[in-house]
N, C-alpha and C positions, 0 to 999 in steps of 0.2 A: 504494500500500500504506500503510495507516494506521501511523503511528509508534506503537509499542507503549506502552500506557498501563495503569496500575493503576486499579481502580475508585475509589480515593481521589483520584487525579489527575483522573479524570472528574468527581467531585463538586466538586473545587476549581475546575476550568475552568468548569463550568456553574453554580457557586454554588448547588448543590443540597444537600439534606439526605440523608445516606447512612444507609440501613438495611442493615447488613452481616452476612453470616454468615462462615464460615471460608474461603471460596474466595479464592485469591490469584492465579489464572491471569491473566497479562497479556492485555489486549484489543488485537487487531490488525485487527478487522473491525467495521464498522457495518452494521446491517440495519434497514430500516424496513418490510420486507415479510416476513412469516413464511415465505413460499414461497421466499425467496431466501437462506436461511441455509445456508452450505456448511461452516462449521467452528464448530459450536455452542459449544465450550468457549472459543474465542477471540473470540466475537461479543458485541457490545453491541447489544441491541435497543432502539430508541427508539420509544416508543409514541405515534405521531402520531394525531391525530383527523382523518379524511378524510370526504369526502361519502359514501363508500360503506361505510366500516367504521371501527371504533375499534381501534387497536392493542392496547389492554388486553385485548380479548376473546380474543386469541391467546396470552396469557402462559402459561396452564396447559399448552397443547400444546407451546409452546416449551421450557418447563421439562422436559417429558417427553422432548423431543428432545435436551436436554443444554445449553441456553442457561442461563447463570447470572448474567448481568448485564443490568440493565434500567434505562432512564430512563422515568419515568412522571409524569403530572401530579399535583400535590399533592392535587387534589380527588378523585382516584380512590380508591375503597375497595378494599383488597386483603385477601383472606382470610389469616388467621394462618398457615395451613399453607403458603401460597405464600411469605410473608415468611421462613419458616424454611428455604426451599429455595434461595434466591438472594439476590443483592445488588440493592438498589433505590436509585436516586437520585431523590428527589422534587424536582421543579422547578415553577416557575410556568407555564412555557410550553415544551413539549417541542420545538417547532420552533426556538425560539430556542436551546435547548440544543444541538440538532444544528448550528446555525450557529456557536455558540461553539466547539464542538470543531473544526469546519472552520477557523475563524479561527486557532485554536491551531496546527493542522497547517500552515496556510499560512505562519505566522511562521517556520517552520524551513526553508522553501524560499528560498534566497538567489539563485537564478538569475532571469533575466528572466521576468516574467509579462505576457502580452499579453491584453487583454480587449477584446471586440468587442460593441458594442451598436448599436441602430438599429431601424428598423421592418422592413426587408426585407434579405435577403442575408446576415445575420450568420452563419447556420449554414454556408452555402456558403463564405463568406470564411474561416471557421475551418477548414473541411476542406481547402480549397485551400492556405491558408497552412501548415497542418500538413504537407501533402504536399511543398510546396516546401522548407520548413525542414528536413525530414527528410533532405535531401541532405547536410546537414552536422551536424545535431544530433539528439539523442534527444529526442523531442517527446511531451509529455503534452497531451491536449486533452479537452474536454468530449465525452462520448459523445452521439451523436445530437444532439437539441436540448435537452440538459439545461441549461436556462438560468434556471430559476425559483428561488423561495425555498428549495425543497428540492433541485432539480437541481444548483444551483451547489455546495452543500456536498458532495453525492455526487461531483461532478466533482473537487473538491479532494482527496478521499480516494484518487483515482487517481494522484496525483502522488507519485513516490518520489525518493529521493536520486540515482538514476542519471539522471534526466531533466535536460536542459540548458536547456529552455525549456518553459513551460506556456502553453497558449492556452485561455482560459475565455470562454465566451459568456454574456452577461447579458441577460435579458429581463424586462420589467415590464409590468403592465397597469393600474396606478393610482398616484396620487401617494403618496409615502412609502415605496415598496418598495425603491428603489435604495440607500438608505442602508445597509440590512442587507447587500446584496450588495457594496457598496464596502468595508465593514469586513472582509468575508471575502477578497475578491479582491486588493485593494490593488495594482492593476496598475502596472507600470512603463511600458508602452506601451499607449495606447488607440487603437482604430480605431472611428470613427463612420461607419456605412455610409450611411444616408439616413433620411429621415422619411416616414411614410405615414399612412394613416387608421386602421390597426389599433389597437384598444383606445381609440379616441378618447373613448368614454363615461367612461373612468376619469380624464380630465383636464379642467380648466376651459377650456383652450385649447391650440392647437398649440404656442404658445410655452412653456406650462407643461410640456407633455410633453417638449419638447426639453431644457428646463432640468433636469427630473427625470432624464432619461437621461444628460445630461452630468455630473451629480453623481458618476457612477461614476469620473470621471477627475480629481477634484479634487486627488489626490495623485500623479498620473502625471508621469513625466518628459517624455513626449512624447504628442502626440495627432495622429493622421492623419485628415484629413477632405477632402471635396471642396469646393473654393471656389465651384464653380458652383451648388451648392444654396444659393440666396440666403438664405433665412430661417435655416436651421441655421448657415451660415457666419457670418452677421452676429452671431448670439448667441454662437457659439464665440469669435469675435474680441473680443467685449466681455467675456466671462467669464474668458478665459485670457490669460496673458502671451504676448507674441509669441515668446519664446525656447522655448516649449513646443510651438508649433504647426508642423505639417508639412502643408502644403496642396498639393493637386494640382488642375490645372484644364486645360481645353481652350483657355484664353485665356492670354496672356502675363501674367507678374507673380506666379506662384505658385512655391513651392519646386521643384515638378516640373510643367513644362508638357507636356501630352500631345498627341501627334499620332497618328492611327489611319489605317492603310491596309488596307482590306479586300482579302483575297486569295482565290484560288480555294478554298483550304482555310484557314480561320481568318483571322487578321489579324496585322499587324505594329504594335506599339506603340512609338513613339519618344518618349523623355523628354528634354527639355532642362532641366537643372538651373539653379538661380539663378546658378551660376558659369559658365554657358554650356557645360558639358560635356554630352555626349549619351550615351544608352544605348538600345539597340534590343533588343526582345524579340519572339519569335514565339509567338503563343498559338493554341490550337486552336479558338477561338470567334470568332464575328463578330456575334452579337446584342448589342444595347445593354446589356441587364441583365448578361450574363456579362462584357462588357468593363468595365463599372463595377466589378463584384465583383473581377475579376482585377487591376484597377488598384490597388484597396485592398491586395490581396495583395502586389503588386510593391513598392509604396511601403513597406509594412510590413516586408517582407523586407530591403529596402535599408536601412531605418532600423536594423534589428537587425544590420547589418553583413555580410549574406550577399553573397558576390561574384556579379557578374552571370552569370558562366559557370555557377555552381552553381544560380542561380535558373533559368537556361534549361534546365538538365538536369531540374529539377523540373517545369517547364512542359511538357517533352516527354512526360511521363507523364500529364499531366492529362487528365481526361475530365469531361463533365458529371456531377456527383455526384448520384446518386439516394440521398438521405439516408434512404430508407425501408427498414425491415425489411418485406419483402413475402412474403406467404403465397400460394403458387401451387399449382394442381392439378398433381400429378406423374403419371408413368406408373403404370398398374396400381393406381389408387386411392391412390397415395402422396401426400404433402403436402410441398412444398418451402418452406423459409424461405430467401429470397434475400437475402444480406447481402454481396454480392460486391464492395463497395468497402472493407470494414472492414480495419483494419491495426493494431489495438492491443488491449491487455488489457481496457481499460474497455469498448470496443465488443463484445469477445467475451463479456464477462460479461452485457451487456444482451441479446445474441442468445441466449445459453444460457438466461437467465431467460425469454425469450419462448418458447423451445422448450418449457420446462417447463410453460407455461401452456396448451399445445395439447391437444386431445382425444387420448385414448390411441390409439396405433397399435401394430402388431406389433413394430417395432424403432425405436429412436432412433439416428440415424446423424449423425456430424459429418464434414464434408469441410472441411479447414482447411489453409491455406497457411502458409509461414513468416511470422512476424511480423517486419517489417522495421524496422531502426533502433530496436530496443527494448532495447538493453543486451546483456550477456553471455548467450550461448545457454544455458548451464547454469542460471543463475538464472532466466532467462525461462521456459524450458520446465518448470522445477520449479513455477513459479507457475501456468502453464497447466494442468499436471497436477492441481494441488490444486483449481483451479477446475472442471476437467472431472469429477473424481471424484464430486463431490456431485450430478451430474446423471445418473449411472447410464446411460451410453451403451452401446449394444450393439456399435457399430463406430465406429472412428476412421480416416478416410482422410486421410493427411497428404501434402502436396506441398511439396517444397523441399529445400534442402541441410541445414538444421539441425533440421527438425521430427522427424527420425528419433530424436531424443533422447526423444521421447514413448514410444518402443517399450519402453524399460526400465520405464516406469510401467504400461503397458498391453500386455503381451506377447501376450495372446490377442486383444485387440480391434483392435490397430493394424495397418494396411497402409500402406506408404509408397511414394511415387513421387518421382523426382528433379525432374520438371517436369510441367507440365499436359498436354503432348502425350502423354507416356507414360500418364498417367491416362486421357485420352480414348481412347487406343488400346485400353485394356483394359476401359473402362467399358461394361458391358452393361446397358442399361435393363431388360431382362427379368429381371435378378436382383433387382430391387426390386419389392416388392408390399406395399401397405398399410403403408408405412414413413413415418416422419417424418424428413426429411433437412434438416439445417442446412448451408448452403453459405456459407462465410465466408472471405474472403481478401483479400490486398493486390492493388491494381490491376494490377501487372505480371504477375500470374499469369493474368489473363483468365478468371476463373471464370465469367463470363457464358456461356461456351461449355459449361461443365458444366451450368449451369441449362438451357440450350437443349436439351441432349441428354436431360435427365431430365424435363423438363416435358411435360405433356399437350399434344398438338398443339392450338394454340388458334386459334379463329376470329378474324378480323381485328378484330372488335368485342369490347371488354372492358368490364366494369363494375368499377371500382376502388372498394373500400370502405376508408375511412380509419378504422381502429379507434380512433385517438386522438380523432378528432372524435366518434365514438360515445361514448367515455368522457366527453368534455367535455359533450355534451348530457345524458347521464345525470346527471352531477354538477350541471348547471344545475337540473334538476327536483328532484333530491335536496335541493339547498340550499333549496328552497322548501317542504320538508316538515318536519314535526316529527320529531325524532330517532327516535321510536317508530313512525312510520308506515312500513309495509311497502310494497314496490314489486313489482307484477306487470308483467312486460314482454311485450308482444304480439309473437310471432314467427310469426304466421299468415301465410298466403300467401307462403311462402318468405321470411319475415322482410321483408315489404314489398318483395320482389324482390331483397333483398340476399344471400340464401343463408342458410337457417335454421340449419344445423349450426354453421358457423364463428361466426356472430353469436351464437347461443345459448351457445356455449362462452365467448365473450368476456364476455357478460352474466353468465354464471355466475362468472367470475373477478372481475367487478366487485362481486359481493356482492348481486345482486338476490335477492328472496325467492321469486318464482314466475315461471313462464313460462305463456303461453297460446297455443294453436294452434287452428285452425278445425276440423280433422278429425283423427280418430284416427290415420290413417296418418302424419300429420305428427309426432305425438307418438312413434309407434313408431320413426320414422327418428331422432329425437333420442336416444331411449334406446339404439338400436343403435350410436350414435356417442359413447356415453359421457356423455351429459348426465344429471345426477343431480338437478337441481332439481325440485320439485313442478311438474307440468304440468297445467293445466286445458284440457279439450277443449270448445270452445264449441258445436260442432254434431255431437254423437255420434249415430250411427245405432244402431238397435236391435241390428243384427247385429255391431256393433263393441264391444259391452260386454265380450265375452270378451277382446278385445285390451286393453281398458282394464285389466281385472283382471290379465292376464298381464304387462303392461309398467308397472304401477303408474301409470296415467294416471287423471285425475280428471274424469269427465264432468260437463257441466252438465245439470241436470234442470230442466225448464221447464214441466211440467204434471203434474196428479195421475196421469194415465194413464202417463206416462213414469216417474214416481216408482215406481208399482206394478210396472212392468215390470222396472226395475233391482232393486227389492227382491226380486221373484220369482226373478230370476237368482241373486242372492246366496244365497237360501234353497236353491235347487235345487243349487247348487255348494258349499254349506256354506262360503261365503267372505264377506269384508267388503270394502267399497269406500268410498273418500272421494268425495264428490260436492259440487257447487256448485249453489245454488238461484238461478235467474234470476227477478227480480221485474219485471213489466211496469208501469212507472209512466208510460208515455206514448209509448214507441217503437212499441208495437202490432205487434211482430214475433214474438218468442217471449217466454214468461215467465208466471209465476203472476200473475193479477190479484187485486185486493183481494177480490173475491168468492170466490176459491179458498182464502183463508187459513184458514177454519174447517176445510175438508176437509184442507188441508195440515197443520194442527195435529194432527188426529186421526191422520194418517199418521205424523207425527213421534213422537207419544206411543207408538205401537205398534211403532216401528221399532228394531231392535237391531243390524242388520248394516250400515246405512249411516251413515257418519260425515259430518256436515255440515261441510265445510272452510270454506265461505264462503257468504254471501248477498249478492247484488249487483243493481244495476240499470244500465241504459244511459241516458245523457243524450242527448237528441235534437239539441240545438242549442247546446251549450256554447261553440262557436267563434264564435257570432254574437251581438252585443249585442241585436239585435232579439228574440232568443228568451230573454233573461235571465229574464223573469217566468215563462215556461213551465218553464225549467230549475229555478227556485226552487220551483215547484209540484211538479215531479218529486221534488226532494230532500225536500220536506216530506212528500209521500206516502210516500217510501221510509222516512223516519224513523218514520212512523206504522206502517208494515208491520213495521219492525224491532221496534218496541215490542210488537207482538202476537206475535212469534215468539221473541224472544231468551230468554224464560223456559223455552222448550222445548228450547233448544239448549245444547250444552256451552260453557263459558266461553272455550274456545279458538276459537270460530267467528269468522271475520273478516267484517266488513261493509264494502262498498266501492261507490262510485258514480262517482268522478271518473276521466275519461280525460285525455289530454294537455291538451286545452283546459280541462277542468274544474280541473286542478291550478292553472292560471293564473287562471281566472275565479272560482273558488269555493273559496279556500283554507281557509275555515272548515268545510268538509264533507269533510275528509280521512278521517275515521273511522279504521278499522284499516289500510286499504290503499288504494293508488291503482293505476290501470292505465295504464302508459306505452306509447303506441303511436307514432303518426306523429311526435311531437315528438322521440323518440329518434333518428329518422332524418333530423332536421335541418329539419323543416317545422313552424313555429310558427303554427298556423292561426288564432289570434286576432289575429295581426298586432301584438300589444303588445310582444313580445320577440324579433322576428325577428332582430335584430342580435346577440342573445345566443347564438344557436345556430349551429353549423357544419354545412355540407353534408357528409354522410358519403360520398356516392357521386358518382363521375364516370363518365359513359358516354362512351366514346370509340371512334373507329374510324379507319380509314386511307383515304387516297385511292388508288383503284385506277388511275385514268387521268385525264389532262387532255386536253380536246378544245377546239379553236378552232372556233367556229361563224360562218358568214357571216351577214350581215343577213337576217332573216326566217326562218332555219332554226328548226325546232321540236325539242323535247326530250321523250322519253319516250312512254309509252302515250297513245293518243288525241290526241297532238300538243298536249297542254295547255300545255307550256312553250314559251316563245319568247323570243328575244333580237332585238327589232326592229332594233337597230343592230349586231348581232353581238357577239362577246365570247368569254370562256373559261368552260367549265364543268368541274367536277370530279365524277367518279363515286365515291361512297362505298360501302364494304362494309357497308351497313346498309339493312334494309328492314322491311316490316311483319311479316315472319316473325320478326324479332328483337325485335318489340315496339314499333317506332317507328311511332307512330300515323299512319295514312294521312291523317288530317285536317290534318297539317302540310304537305300538298302545296301547290304553287302559291303559294309565298310566305308561307303562314301560319306556317311555322317557319323557323328558321335555325340554323346551327352556327357555331362559332368556329374559324377557321383562322389561325394566326400572329397571334392576338390581334384579328382582325377578323371582323365578321359576314359570313357567306356565306348568302344566302337560298336556301331550297329552290326549285328550278325544275322545273316539270312534276309529274307524279304520282309518288308514292313507289311503288316496285316491291316485289315480295316479298323480294328479297335485296339490293337496291341503291336508292340515291336519288342525285339530281344536285343540285349547288348551283352558284350563280353566283359565280365567283371572278375576274371581269373586273378588279376593282379591287384585287386582292391580288397583290403582286409576288412573284416567285421561288417561286411555288407549284409543287409537282411531285408526282409519284406517290410514295407512301410517307409523305407528310406526315400529321401527326395532325390529326384533326378532333374537337372537343369537342361532344358532343350536349347534355349538361347537366352542371352541376357549377359550379366556380368561374367566375363571369362570366355564367352562364345559370341563373337560378333556376327551380326546378320550378314555383313559384307563377306566374311570368310565363308559362312555357310552357303551363301548364294553362289560364290565363286566355285565351290566344290561341285555344284550340280549345274553350273553354267546358266544361272538365271540372275535375277536382280532382287535386291532386298524387298522391293515393293510386293513382289509375288509372294514371298514368304510371309510378310505381314498380313496381307489381305486374304490369304488362304485359310487363316485360323477359323475353324468352324464356330458357328453361333452356339453350339452345344458346350463349348469350352467357356466356363464361367470367367467373367472379367472381375477382378478385384482391384480397387483403386486405393492408393494410400499416399500419405505425406510422411516422408522419412525425417 
């Protein structure tokens, strides 16, 4: 909770220029997103400039909502009528102003602050350390992976006077970023997890990246690190005095020497301290990555003085943390938001804000457990109630001993249960239909059972869509555009296999200007699910024009004959319609050719019922350097055609030619708008910026059975697969009916199981395929197999069977369930 401040204090802290009217309300909340304002009169809105939107654009609507305090950039021009309605602090850099307010707030917290950085594992270490410390302390921690230049300040605002320890995660992607985070966090205890290859392009060397990350701890009292990571350890030991350092190692000579004994379930970790005393902990994990992460947690907890018996109590409740807010299909067309690990106010706010961004449903329902170790119940649930009120929920289902305090705030909406078993006994899935349900609770309540009861029965194969990666890719392309260039996003073919409705909704929240679909029925589906952006239909049929009119869809018109047909429809129905004109500059598929322009000009001069929303062309080979001259000829011809038409068109008409590859290859031809397609989904087809994009989708399935084959035995139809020396095969719940290309048969494809490659053996069947797992230890039925995603690029798979990533993405069957998440 933000320490209450006056607007004069805000101006002083940020060293800004105050333009003030008569409002004197104290500020206790910070907002950077207009959709997340819950208490307008107490909110300070900081106008950041992002890749997708400018905060200033939302100021009039926020004033109408009741917000009266703003921080804006000095260069922004504000209308006089706005200045008369609110307080404005003008600053040189609004992001730095946000950071300065966070730094001021941090200065009032005198309890220990732990900060965690590194390349991998920092979010997991933060979550596990928070769970362990909560056995004795009231813990504040960064929600999700809020570790950036903006995320860290927002995390600080979640610390209040009742907390006894704060855990803040810090992440950077280039040189010079950590100094700002260090000024804010000022950690007492640092934990350095490890170093990897992420964001390597932002640093001159691995050493420079390590030094930049370590600058977070220059004022820390102690720093926990692994002595076995040779390069980081050597730099740490050069940069910091020995009395600050707390090292752990699997070799003798560290402050904590670790020994691991793998057990049937989990592992036993034995520490020998430098004074030769020993401690033993039982942990529920046995994989190397989890053991490394939990060791950082154990050493950190012991450094903070937590007794071993309390640490073990915390470990007993630990489970692998799925840090993702996951959107899953629920029963009867409902939609579930799975947040079943969450246990604090900051995480609840993130989840509620995510709920607000989803497409409309009949009801909004919250299923919430007690928030554990969060201070006095009366104060806590008063804050929960204030947070929940602004989200206009239709029903609140509470589970626990203290959450019944919400009933006094929501007497009509609240239903309470003392424990999860009682909720499950009375929970009838058939009572939910077309609802949006947020399920969020502390680990001990086991809310994953609630999710399992309410989710749609799912096929063993799932396609997981990372919405944060989608946002990252959108922002990558947006950053390469001029501020005034609009973005049309292609969501045709089921959004390249990802699921058009949820992806379209996310694109809408990101601030895109247009959507494009292939066929009219795709656009109708989007409209029926609450998508309001303008939608272009690339391949409209004559019989679908009525639907275009009914659902405000904008068909592409590609010939004089089709133009006349659409015009005749509008005259016959006394209606108007927005359309797009397709110019053929070399694709030779659809479109007006140069020879049609004279006739098209006459049609435009005579037309009063058709509004020309845009004029565009398709580039044939923008993704390949070999076709550069041809692409430039196309662009030159399009500009020539543009010159012959634009005097006949309204000034609002948009001209566009660039696709994803074109944005990268021909930035000088952005015109009014670009069309973002495959690049948004994580495939950079020019190959120039592949490392800048993130894969948004992971196709995964499960092992149904393991078989041991004798030498010479064959596998699958037509006996195509064989293991001459014998071995093990795993049968996967995936076949060509799911969209897994049959050309991957007989070793052309492979999957990843337990981090290792398992080649396809034999022919791929309709619903199953088999892989060779002879060299993978401890593999068993129920294990996960990654078909593509992290570690298996679509480009590589496409090259193996001589196709393109588009085909692999769009082939995924509708029977494969799509799951959407924020990591």
